[in-house]
Residue, then its C-alpha position, 0 to 999 in steps of 0.5 A: m919425668d922420673s920413671k919411678i914417679i911414672s910407675r907410681l902414677f900408673f899404679l894409682v890410676i889403675f887402683l882408682t879405676s879398679s876401686h871405682l868399678k867395684a864401688i856401688e853408686f846409687k841414683g834416687k832417694f831412699l824414700q818410701g815409694h821411690y825408684i833407685i838405680g844402682i851402678t856397679n861392676p858388670q860382673a858383680e852379683i847384686i841381691i836386694d834383701k833376699k832377691k837377686v836382681r839383674v845387672s846389665n852389661d854396663g853395670y846398671f841395676v834397679f829396684g824400688i821401695d814399697r809405699d809402706r816399707k818400715f824397715d831398712i834395705t839390705i843391698s848385698k854385693i858379691f864380687e870376686g868371691k867377696k861379699e859386701k853388705i850395704i844397709k840403707k835407711v828408708l825414710k817415711r812419707k806422709y800421704n794425702i787422703q783423697r775423697i772421690d764421690g759420684l762413682e758407679e756403685s758397682k765399680v766401688t763394690p762390684p757384684e759377685s757376678v764379676y768376681k771371676r772376671i776381676k780375678e782373671e784380669n788381675n792375674k794377667i796384670g800380675e803376669a805382665r808385671a812379673i816379666n824380668s827381661d834384659l831390656p836396658f831402657f829402665k835406666n833412661q830418663f822417663i817423660m810425662p806421658v800426657k800434658g794436663i793437671i795432676s788430679g791424683v797423687y801416688g800413695s793417697q788413701r782413697i775414700l770412694n763414695g764414702k768407703p775407705k779403699w786401697p791407696h792410689y798407686g799412680i798419678d792421675i793426669a786430667a786431660k780432654k778425652g782424645t788427648k794423645i798419650k805418649s810412651s814414657a820410655t822405650g819398651v815392649v808392649t806386654m798388655a793392650e786391653p780395651d776394656l778391663y773392669y777397673t782400669g778400662g782401656t789399659i796398656i802395660m809396657d816392659h822397660g827391662h829388669g822388672i820395670s813396667t809402666i801402666y796407662s789406664h782409662l784409655s779411650s783408644l789404643n794404638v799398640e798391640v802386645g809385642d810392639e816395640v815402642l820408642q819413647g814419645d811414640v803415641i800409644g793411645t788416647v785419654g778416656s774415662t773407661g773403667r772406674s773413672t769420673g772423668p777423662h784422665l790418664d792413670f799412669r803407674i810405674n812398677w818394679f815387679q809387684t812393687r808399686l812406685d811413685p812415678m814422680s820419682v822417675l819423672n823428676 
């Protein structure tokens, strides 16, 4: 083959490879409540709206879209002194209305005597969700933590004992009490509480870059804070602790304080 042709082909390969490394690829739908993984050059700086996010050594980053987000997302990339902006339109969703009756009235409208307890527990949950570690497990496929019937879906407006309350920010999976719950992804346990006021037995796990999973209403916990858990390991059992009308797992995924639809990761 002619040396000039070889030289041109070599230049083309280098150019295409360089262009690929500098591009941003996205996995996920730009839809309210969804989980988005990005891939870019590992040396790039990525800013989501005004928040700088971690980029892993192999170029992965992650962010989530709030349930009620009404405006576009701006992804800024700074690489080799150049700044690039990408604007993504966020699509709206329609959410269900879910009525739940028969709850203990103190769980729907708690007495003032437990306000301090609820505030302290919420602060602990917020601290666990604020962790920004460099764990790489956020980019892997998540699995369903327990087999059962999905009895509650993400985003649904909840009316408890006839009173409108916060939307549901996870999925409810109905299963028999004592059913084993598996870790949806590899990570580190950042909370393991047997009796929170609203969520009862609760486990929170960190998967890196602000992604955490929450497992609630457990009857028993098999892990402690600091444990490194592999995907599929049994972390506890299904129960009906906290604010619950029957045995089930309330499973949630967060990007820091943004609550995401678990189905956008499980699928």
